[in-house]
Phi, psi and omega in degrees: 000136183288166179298322180295322180294318178299314179301317182297314181296316179300319180300316180295317180297316180297313180299318180293322179296319178297319180299325185267005179268132180290151180279080186292339183283346181291136178284145184273184180283161180230161179227129179227171176251165179207134184220145172262088188110191182296148177297130181302146182296329181267013184300320183303319184296331179265322184285324186304311180295324180293312182294322180296319180291319177298319180295322178296338180259017172099005179270131177288127182218292188294328180257010184292326179301314179296323180293319178297318181292334179276326188252338186241291183196161179257159177300145179260032182281153175260155175293152175292152180308320181295321179292324177295316179298319179296320179295318179296322179293320177299319179296314181298313181290321181294323179290323176296323178297322177297315181297331180272000179086009178271075192289324179294320176297320181297313181296323180294308187286318179292322178296317179296320179297316179293324177299319180295314181292323179288337179292340177225075184303333180296340181301311181284324180301323182271351177220085187296342178295339179286352178294327181296307176295333178291322174300313179302320181295317179298313183292315179297320181292317181296318180290323177297318176298321180297318179297327182275359180084014178270073187299318183294316179296322178296318180293317180297318179294318180290326177298321177295322176297315182297319179290326187271337185231055178292345182267001185237135174266147177280123181286114178291332179293325183272324188241355181083177185280338189297310180296326178295321179291320178294318179297321179297319180294314181294320180298321179295321179294317179294322178297321180295328179288335179114160181250172180213169180238138178234119178256127182240129177228140179239139183285001172246115185293349180264358182287142181261133184251132175239142175239121187049045177069008178258132180301133182244308183188181176241131176084298177204157183201158175231112179266112182258164178056041176279142173284157179295149178140184181267136179239144178257118180253118180243137182233137173216158178236116185063234176260005181275119181287149175251226181232167179252127179250129179264130181232123176268114184269129180253135181304140176076016183239166174241116182257147177231133177234120178251122183251126174265111188299317182303318179291317178300319183288329185266335188288133176234134175241353178216134000275355175228164181257121179170197182242138179233125182244164181291332184208167176296324178298318179293320178297313182298327183281333193233341191292329180296313181291319180292322177296321179291323176297319177296319177300321177296316180298330179266359183056040182276149178279335180206155174231120173264126180248122180250139178212158171245119185207189178256127178234118184052046176067018176234147179279129183224161164255124187235143177230144177226145176256116185250150176269121178301135179102314181260331183077007181278142181270131176269337174198156179207153179204155182218145174240132179289136179263356180215151010286337179239132180293150179289151176284173181300323182299319180290322179295318176295322178297323176298317179298317180296321178296315179297332179276359176120003182268194179282151178288143177287161179297133178089358180283139176261149178243097179300135177242183186297336182265358183282163177288129178291148178307333180269359180082016183214207182286165175102011178298145179295143181290167180300140182295133176230154180300140176299147185306325184259008184276142180240132180278120179253038182274008177129345180287145181231070187287347186247024185304317181275317188295328182295319180290323179296314180295316183293317180296316178298322180296315179297318180296315181295318179296318178296318178297321179298316179299317180298317180295322179293319179295323182289337184303132177091347179279158178254147177265109186246147176217192181292338181268356180132188182246138178274187179295161178292149174289137177242075189242013184295311184298308177298332179295313180294320178299314180297320179296319179295317178298319180298316179297320179296316179295324175298316177299316178298319178299319178297317178301313182293326176299315180295317180297327187272000182274126180286147178262019177080021176078016181280342181081004179293150178248141178238143182267119181227139177183172176252133179234136179289140174232180188302321187235031178155215180237154178240130174274117180259130183217120182219157178159208182254127185240000000 
């Protein structure tokens, strides 16, 4: 076989392999809760079976809180007064240990105090007087590390001080000349690496913005000449806490952070993951869009929103499947919690239905004309099949088309290989030889079309396969990638 033939065959195999590879890089679906008011005390007993079943079917649930805090924002809660007092006492004792030369004790206690305060950045933002003991903790910790020969740890601690307290000078009368000299050296090193700009905007003009617990502005701000490193951006409105956003600033760059106040104010990641609103009316009006915005931030393929509310004057557990970005529901279902609560089987059945299966017995499907749980507008629309969902209840709509696509694909790919092999050859007879064949371009085109048709045939074969009447839905489709197409196939296996 010639080199061109080998290349042609390999090209078809590669394209087909890409077509049959699942899009593993795509982020999966997520499941959250949503309430108009405080979360009901009995919510766990109803939510746990639903969330566990959804998680078993590939929906992020139990670890979603940690993922949100890593990728979106941290809670904006403040430490309890007792915890603040303990942190201040650790700072006081740790700094005295440094002065007495007990450097290991100093690094331990001052480090623990700063860890506690950084775990709830809103604590200092909402109580600016705590900045003074925090300065003492940074300076004492950096110098204690220096005494122990931990040069890198000393530099990192002082760099955090320089980033967090650009508005404060180190008092030589209180701390002596050494920390001031170390800060000057670290500041020079950071300056040499370059500065950056961070623009922060909040969609509520009355929201107050803090950067590393230091008041920055109201509504929007542009922090210029920032040193490289991680910054904590905290936003609150009045006395209502928001969330903390972590931004890694790179020298010579311009960073932008857009904060949606409604999402920050409603989002909860501890002790449960979901949205909490002041009232049912507020939940009905906003939770679909905010849940979809959260889905976009997590790059989720779907967002399931679960809530316990009143539907037609009855208490129900309701679930909706939302499209990230649009907030539109592709399906919804509800189970009545009274007069008798549903058993575990029905709750699991609700989860299976939301994941694409058949509805459990007794499940209601709220439609556009139904009474909204809040008694007003915003009811979830009638459930419709997801665009990529295929019904495997016994119908075989692609019986002919799958063979036609696959056969045409094999024929086109074979013709393409033949044309590529023929390229450059001469047509000779007893009277002589004609011009060379120039068939490379149509050959490659035919091979590419053939590979695509083979992929389509595979998709149709999967779509046409019955699931044994279980009613489960599987997601199948073709998605473009950098060097071909990807066959995406998801469901319950």
